[in-house]
C-alpha distance (Angstrom), angle and dihedral (degrees) to the residues before:
residue distance angle dihedral
M1 . . .
S2 3.81 . .
R3 3.76 121.0 .
P4 3.80 118.0 -110.4
S5 3.79 114.5 -99.6
Y6 3.76 116.6 -104.7
R7 3.78 109.9 -109.6
G8 3.74 99.0 -176.0
L9 3.78 132.3 -109.7
P10 3.81 122.1 -23.2
R11 3.80 114.9 -88.6
S12 3.80 92.1 -118.5
L13 3.80 90.3 56.3
Q14 3.80 90.9 45.4
A15 3.81 89.7 54.1
L16 3.80 90.1 49.2
L17 3.79 90.1 50.8
W18 3.78 91.7 53.2
V19 3.79 91.2 50.5
A20 3.80 89.2 50.2
L21 3.79 91.2 49.1
V22 3.80 92.1 52.3
L23 3.80 90.5 47.7
V24 3.78 94.4 51.7
I25 3.78 92.9 50.4
A26 3.80 90.9 47.4
L27 3.80 96.5 44.7
T28 3.79 99.5 39.2
F29 3.79 110.3 27.5
Y30 3.80 99.2 30.5
G31 3.77 92.7 21.7
S32 3.79 88.5 64.4
L33 3.79 90.4 63.7
P34 3.84 94.3 87.8
A35 3.80 88.6 68.5
A36 3.78 90.9 46.9
I37 3.80 93.9 47.6
D38 3.79 91.7 45.0
G39 3.77 89.6 49.2
I40 3.80 93.2 48.8
F41 3.79 91.0 53.8
H42 3.79 89.3 47.8
L43 3.80 90.0 53.7
I44 3.79 88.4 64.5
N45 3.79 94.6 55.7
V46 3.79 106.0 29.1
S47 3.75 124.5 95.2
P48 3.82 116.2 -99.7
E49 3.80 94.4 -106.3
K50 3.82 90.9 60.0
I51 3.81 95.6 51.1
P52 3.85 95.1 89.3
W53 3.82 90.9 52.1
V54 3.80 93.7 49.5
A55 3.81 91.7 43.8
S56 3.80 89.8 51.1
R57 3.81 89.2 55.2
I58 3.80 90.0 53.0
T59 3.79 94.4 50.7
A60 3.82 91.9 43.0
M61 3.80 95.3 57.6
L62 3.80 93.7 42.3
A63 3.81 90.0 48.6
Y64 3.79 91.3 52.3
G65 3.78 91.2 48.1
A66 3.81 92.7 51.8
L67 3.80 93.9 45.3
A68 3.80 94.0 46.1
A69 3.81 90.7 50.1
S70 3.81 89.9 47.2
T71 3.81 91.9 51.6
I72 3.80 93.7 49.2
Y73 3.79 92.3 43.5
G74 3.80 90.8 49.8
L75 3.80 91.3 52.2
G76 3.80 89.6 48.6
M77 3.80 89.5 53.4
T78 3.81 92.1 56.7
T79 3.81 90.5 63.0
R80 3.85 89.9 52.9
L81 3.80 90.4 -129.0
L82 3.78 92.5 123.8
D83 3.81 92.1 54.1
R84 3.80 89.2 70.6
I85 3.79 92.1 65.2
S86 3.80 103.1 33.8
R87 3.77 137.8 12.3
R88 3.78 120.8 -86.7
L89 3.82 90.2 -115.2
V90 3.82 89.9 58.0
N91 3.80 91.5 48.1
D92 3.81 93.1 48.5
T93 3.80 91.7 47.5
L94 3.81 93.7 49.9
H95 3.80 92.6 45.6
E96 3.80 93.0 49.3
S97 3.81 91.9 43.8
L98 3.81 91.9 54.3
S99 3.81 89.7 48.8
F100 3.80 92.4 48.4
W101 3.80 93.8 48.9
G102 3.79 90.3 45.6
L103 3.80 89.6 53.6
L104 3.80 92.5 45.5
L105 3.80 92.5 49.6
G106 3.80 91.3 44.5
A107 3.80 91.7 52.0
S108 3.81 89.6 47.3
H109 3.80 88.8 51.9
A110 3.81 90.3 54.7
L111 3.81 94.0 45.9
L112 3.80 92.2 49.6
L113 3.80 89.5 55.6
L114 3.80 88.0 60.8
L115 3.80 88.8 60.6
D116 3.80 93.1 51.8
T117 3.80 111.3 100.8
Y118 3.82 98.4 -171.0
I119 3.82 99.6 75.0
G120 3.78 96.3 19.4
F121 3.79 105.6 -134.0
S122 3.80 115.2 -169.6
W123 3.79 132.7 -164.4
D124 3.80 89.1 -99.5
S125 3.79 93.6 52.8
I126 3.81 90.3 51.0
L127 3.80 100.1 41.3
I128 3.83 99.2 36.5
P129 3.83 112.9 62.2
F130 3.81 120.8 -123.7
V131 3.83 99.1 10.0
A132 3.81 98.5 94.7
P133 3.81 116.4 126.0
W134 3.82 91.0 -130.5
R135 3.83 123.4 53.7
P136 3.82 93.1 -22.9
L137 3.82 95.1 -171.5
A138 3.79 94.8 52.6
V139 3.81 93.8 42.7
G140 3.81 90.8 46.4
L141 3.80 91.3 54.9
G142 3.78 88.4 53.1
S143 3.81 91.6 50.7
I144 3.80 92.3 52.3
A145 3.80 90.7 46.4
L146 3.80 90.3 52.6
Y147 3.81 91.0 53.6
L148 3.80 90.5 49.5
L149 3.80 91.1 49.9
I150 3.79 90.8 52.5
L151 3.81 89.3 51.1
L152 3.81 92.4 48.3
V153 3.79 95.3 48.0
V154 3.82 94.7 44.6
T155 3.81 94.6 47.1
S156 3.80 90.9 47.2
K157 3.80 89.0 56.4
A158 3.83 89.6 46.7
R159 3.80 95.4 44.3
R160 3.80 94.6 120.4
F161 3.80 90.9 53.6
I162 3.81 100.4 45.8
G163 3.79 96.1 39.8
L164 3.79 131.9 -112.3
R165 3.81 95.5 -94.8
L166 3.81 95.1 55.0
W167 3.80 90.8 42.3
R168 3.80 90.9 55.1
V169 3.79 91.6 51.0
I170 3.81 91.8 49.8
H171 3.80 91.2 44.6
L172 3.80 90.1 62.1
L173 3.80 85.0 74.8
A174 3.80 86.5 73.6
F175 3.81 87.5 82.4
V176 3.81 90.4 53.4
A177 3.80 91.5 46.4
F178 3.80 92.5 50.9
G179 3.80 91.7 49.0
L180 3.81 91.9 49.5
I181 3.80 92.6 47.1
T182 3.79 91.7 49.9
A183 3.80 91.7 48.6
H184 3.81 90.7 46.2
G185 3.79 92.6 51.5
F186 3.79 94.0 44.6
L187 3.81 94.7 47.5
A188 3.79 100.6 36.2
G189 3.79 104.8 25.2
T190 3.79 116.6 111.2
E191 3.80 89.7 -145.9
S192 3.82 96.1 45.2
T193 3.82 92.2 102.7
L194 3.80 93.0 55.2
P195 3.84 117.2 98.7
W196 3.81 96.4 -123.9
A197 3.82 91.2 50.7
K198 3.80 91.1 51.3
V199 3.80 89.0 51.2
I200 3.81 90.4 53.8
Y201 3.82 94.5 49.4
V202 3.80 95.8 43.0
T203 3.81 93.8 44.1
A204 3.79 93.4 48.8
A205 3.82 93.1 47.4
A206 3.80 92.7 46.1
L207 3.79 92.8 50.0
V208 3.79 92.6 48.1
A209 3.81 88.5 52.9
F210 3.81 90.8 45.7
F211 3.80 95.0 49.9
T212 3.79 90.6 44.8
G213 3.79 89.2 55.2
V214 3.80 90.6 49.0
R215 3.79 90.0 50.6
I216 3.81 91.1 52.3
I217 3.81 91.7 48.5
D218 3.80 90.5 48.2
R219 3.81 92.0 51.0
I220 3.81 91.9 48.3
G221 3.80 90.0 50.0
R222 3.79 91.4 52.4
L223 3.81 91.4 46.6
F224 3.80 94.8 54.3
T225 3.81 95.2 44.3
R226 3.81 99.0 50.6
């Protein structure tokens, strides 16, 4: 007797996944705008020497929003749910674009810290993990995450040259990168004690865990119905 063919996740769960996807984009990517808007208004009133610090806060929150949305979107792509609404090429392009902008904003955040004269970050304290003069553990986690993001973005662009199997193995580091970025933001972020910032971090982490669980369930379902 042949096994029944696997038809994917139940429609009710698919609908729940779409609601979760909309929420994560709203709460992380667009939800990070309060920090950016607040920072922009501060740029008008702050003294010139504080501008790099405020600008670094803006880029940090926007970078986290883009990277969190990219992580969730990437997990959603693995269940093939997104293919039903748009083509795979569109999904890949959006996912890679979010990752690229997250990396660009994250690198800008690090460079702006070099211009800040209050704490006195140096190239060494940015590039070498755990030697920063201010919150070395938190800053070090951010440095490692930045290196991982560079690796992920570069290997995604070179996927056809390194092979799909190796790319998939390397891409598993996206989970590590997201965890490090979340820890970095929570431990080092100036806004991390504010309620709306906590909502962003907790929501993003919870949805990554949720989508990861869905991915595991989906894989198990495919395995037992082959």
